[in-house]
Structure formats: C-alpha cells, structure tokens
VEXMI-209869 format. One record per atom (N, C-alpha, C): z negated, y negated, x; residue in three letters. Coordinates in steps of 0.02 Angstrom, whole numbers, plus 32768, in hexadecimal, padded with zeros to 4 digits. Last residue first. Example, Ala and Ser with C-alpha at 12.3 -4.5 7.8 and 13.67 -1.06 7.14 Angstrom:
<rs>
7E9E80708282Ser 7E9B803582ACSer 7E767FFE8285Ser 7E7A811C8294Ala 7E7A80E18267Ala 7E7A80A58294Ala 
</rs>
This chain:
<rs>
ABC7291962FAUnk AC0229436305Unk ABEC298B630BUnk AB5828CE62F5Unk AB7928DA62B5Unk ABB5290962BDUnk AB3328BD6378Unk AB0828E6634EUnk AB2B28F9630CUnk AB8D286063ABUnk AB9428A663C0Unk AB6828D56396Unk AB6127E8637AUnk ABA128026364Unk ABA7284C6372Unk AAEE27A363A2Unk AAE727DF6379Unk AB2927F8635CUnk AB3B270263B1Unk AB04272F63BEUnk AB032768638BUnk ABEF26F763C1Unk ABAF26E263A5Unk AB7A271763B1Unk AC4127096463Unk AC37271B641DUnk ABF526FF6404Unk ACB126BA64C8Unk AC6926C764C0Unk AC5F26D16475Unk AD4A26FD6506Unk AD2426D564D6Unk ACDB26E964D8Unk AD7F2738657AUnk ADAB2713654DUnk AD8526E6651EUnk AD66275A6620Unk AD44274C65E1Unk AD72272165B7Unk ADA12761669AUnk ADB827926668Unk AD9627876624Unk AD64270D66F2Unk AD9F26F366D0Unk ADBA2723669CUnk AD06275D672FUnk ACF0272F66FBUnk AD2B271466D2Unk AD3228076749Unk AD3827C0675BUnk AD242795671FUnk ACB228856731Unk ACF6286B672DUnk ACF628216741Unk AC5A291A6721Unk AC5F28DB6746Unk ACA828C46743Unk AC05296A66A0Unk AC46296066C1Unk AC44291C66E3Unk AB9329E6666CUnk AB9F29A26683Unk ABE129A066AAUnk AB3D2A446604Unk AB832A3E661AUnk AB9029F5662BUnk AAC12A5065C7Unk AACC2A716607Unk AB152A71661DUnk AB062A2C652AUnk AAC92A3B6550Unk AADA2A65658EUnk ABA029D3654AUnk AB782A016522Unk AB372A0D6549Unk ABC429696599Unk ABEF297B6561Unk ABCB29A96530Unk AB8B28E865EFUnk AB72292765D5Unk AB9A29356595Unk ABDA289C667AUnk ABD328A36632Unk ABB628E76621Unk ABCD282B66FAUnk ABC0287166E8Unk ABB32873669DUnk AC4227C3674CUnk AC1127CB6717Unk AC0928166709Unk AC75275A67D5Unk AC71279A67B1Unk AC3A2799677EUnk AC7026E5681CUnk ACB126FA6803Unk ACAE273867D5Unk ABDF26D16826Unk AC10269C6826Unk AC5226B06805Unk AB8D273967AAUnk AB95272067EEUnk ABCC26EC67ECUnk AB1F277F6734Unk AB52274D6743Unk AB51273D678DUnk AAFC280966CAUnk AAF327E8670BUnk AB2E27B86716Unk AB1328256645Unk AAD5283D6664Unk AAC7281766A4Unk AB5B27FC65AEUnk AB5727E965F5Unk AB1227FD660FUnk AB9B287A6546Unk AB6628496551Unk AB61283B659CUnk AC41289164FFUnk AC0628A36524Unk ABD5286A652AUnk ACDD28D464D4Unk ACA528AA64C0Unk AC6728C064E5Unk AD8728D06509Unk AD4528EF650CUnk AD1028BC64F8Unk AE0228946512Unk ADE928A664D0Unk ADA628C764D0Unk AE31285F6586Unk AE4928A16575Unk AE2F28BA6532Unk ADEA27E9658FUnk AE3227E56583Unk AE4E2828656DUnk AD4D28046537Unk AD7727FD6572Unk ADC027F9655EUnk ACCA27B264E6Unk AD0527DB64DEUnk AD3127CF651BUnk AC1527B264F1Unk AC58279964FFUnk AC8E27CC64EEUnk AB75277664DCUnk ABA427AA64C8Unk ABEA278E64CEUnk AAFB27496557Unk AB3127376528Unk AB5C27736519Unk AAA7277265BBUnk AA9427826577Unk AAC927706543Unk AAC226EA6626Unk AAA9272E6620Unk AA91273A65D9Unk AB4B268065F2Unk AB08268C660EUnk AAF626D66604Unk ABD126126600Unk ABBC265665F4Unk AB7A26636617Unk AC0025966623Unk ABC6259765F8Unk ABAE25DE65E9Unk AC7325AB666CUnk AC3A258F668FUnk ABFA25936666Unk ACC825D76607Unk ACB62605663CUnk AC7925EC6663Unk ACD5256065BCUnk ACB7259B659DUnk ACA025CC65D3Unk AD16250D6617Unk ACD324FA65FFUnk ACB0253665E0Unk AD8F25536623Unk AD642549665DUnk AD1D25386649Unk ADBF254765A0Unk ADB1258965BBUnk AD83258465F8Unk ADD224BC6597Unk ADA224DD656AUnk AD8F25216585Unk AE3624AC65F9Unk ADF624896601Unk ADC024AA65D5Unk AE9E24F665C0Unk AE82250A6600Unk AE3D24EA660CUnk AEB724AB654CUnk AE9F24F06547Unk AE8025086587Unk AEE624346588Unk AEAA2432655FUnk AE8C24786558Unk AF5B246065C4Unk AF25244665EEUnk AEE3244565C8Unk AFA32480654FUnk AF9224B4657FUnk AF5A249E65ADUnk AFB324016512Unk AF8A243564F1Unk AF76246E6521Unk B00523C3657AUnk AFC323A96568Unk AF9923DE6544Unk B07F240F657BUnk B054240965B6Unk B00D23F565A3Unk B0BD240D64F5Unk B0AF2449651DUnk B07A24406552Unk B0BE239264B0Unk B0C723D0648BUnk B0B1240D64B3Unk B0AE2329650AUnk B081232D64D1Unk B086236F64ABUnk B11423476569Unk B0CE233E657EUnk B09F23496543Unk B1892346651DUnk B1742383653FUnk B12B23806552Unk B18B22BE64FAUnk B18522F164C6Unk B16C233264E5Unk B19C2288657CUnk B16222766553Unk B15622A9651CUnk B21822BD659FUnk B1DD22D065C6Unk B19E22C0659FUnk B267227B6541Unk B26322C4653FUnk B22622DC6566Unk B25621F5656EUnk B2402209652BUnk B23922556525Unk B29321FD65EAUnk B24C21EC65E6Unk B230220065A2Unk B316221A65BFUnk B2F2224A65E9Unk B2A7223D65E8Unk B33421A46578Unk B33521E56556Unk B30E221A657DUnk B331214665DEUnk B301214165A6Unk B2FC21836581Unk B39E21756627Unk B35C21746646Unk B32621706610Unk B405215F65CBUnk B3F621A465E0Unk B3B221A86602Unk B40120D365C0Unk B3F020FC6585Unk B3E221456599Unk B42920AD6640Unk B3E6209C6627Unk B3D220C765ECUnk B4AC20DF6640Unk B47C20F56672Unk B43420E8665CUnk B4E7209665D9Unk B4E120DF65D2Unk B4B020FB6605Unk B4DD2012660CUnk B4BC202465CDUnk B4B4207065C6Unk B52C2009667EUnk B4E320086686Unk B4BF201E6646Unk B5BB206A664BUnk B59A20386674Unk B54F20406675Unk B62A20B7661FUnk B5EA20D66632Unk B5C320A7665FUnk B6BD20A765FAUnk B69B20906636Unk B65C20B66648Unk B70620D8658EUnk B6E92096658AUnk B6BC208465C4Unk B74B214E659BUnk B70B214E6577Unk B6E8210B6578Unk B7C1212D65E1Unk B7C5215165A2Unk B785214B657AUnk B79820F36655Unk B7C120CC6627Unk B7C220EC65E2Unk B759215D6691Unk B7332122667DUnk B75920F8664CUnk B7C821B166A5Unk B79121C8667BUnk B766218C6665Unk B818216866FCUnk B832217966BAUnk B7F9218D668BUnk B7C52164676BUnk B7D721266749Unk B7F221346703Unk B7C521EB678DUnk B78721CC6777Unk B797218B6752Unk B846220467BAUnk B82E2226677EUnk B7F022036762Unk B84D21B2682BUnk B87D21A967F6Unk B86421CA67B5Unk 
</rs>
C-alpha cells in the first residue's frame, strides 16, 4: 500500500530512470578511472622501470631522504655507500629516485 502511493506520487520510476542511473554509474566510474586509477598505474609502472634500471655506481635518493651511491645490487637488496667506509644495505624498493651523475660531489 505504501509503495503504490510512492510510485503514484513520483511518477513511477520506470525503465528510463533505471537506465539513466546505470549510465550515471558508468560515467562516474569512467571519471574515477581517468582521474585516479590510471595515473596511479602509470606512476607504478615508471617506478618499476626506474628500479629495474638502477645500476652499480648510480647515485640515488631513498624514501627516508638518504643520498648514496650504489655499491652492490642483488635481487631484492641494494648496498649504498653513504660516506667513505659507511655502507648500508636496504631493500631496493626503498629507492625513491636516481640522481644525476656527480650530485653527491656538490653536496
């Protein structure tokens, strides 16, 4: 009894409103995809490519802000030389950026 009154009051809510709500949801997902998901996937792909291209002798910046030169590379780990006779072993995923050559000499 209550539902019939509600449909009568608002004009039914037939197939047109169902189709328009589906189109609206698809449109919102499309906007979400291009604004949030796609750029994040692109950043992840660039980060993965950068980590794979790290080589011995590269100067890098870590997520924690330390700057160092790559001394040794293994599958998951990298050894950085932060200062003369000071080497630190850390996960490869902790590298935030590869710096231009001779950056550490100017600091």
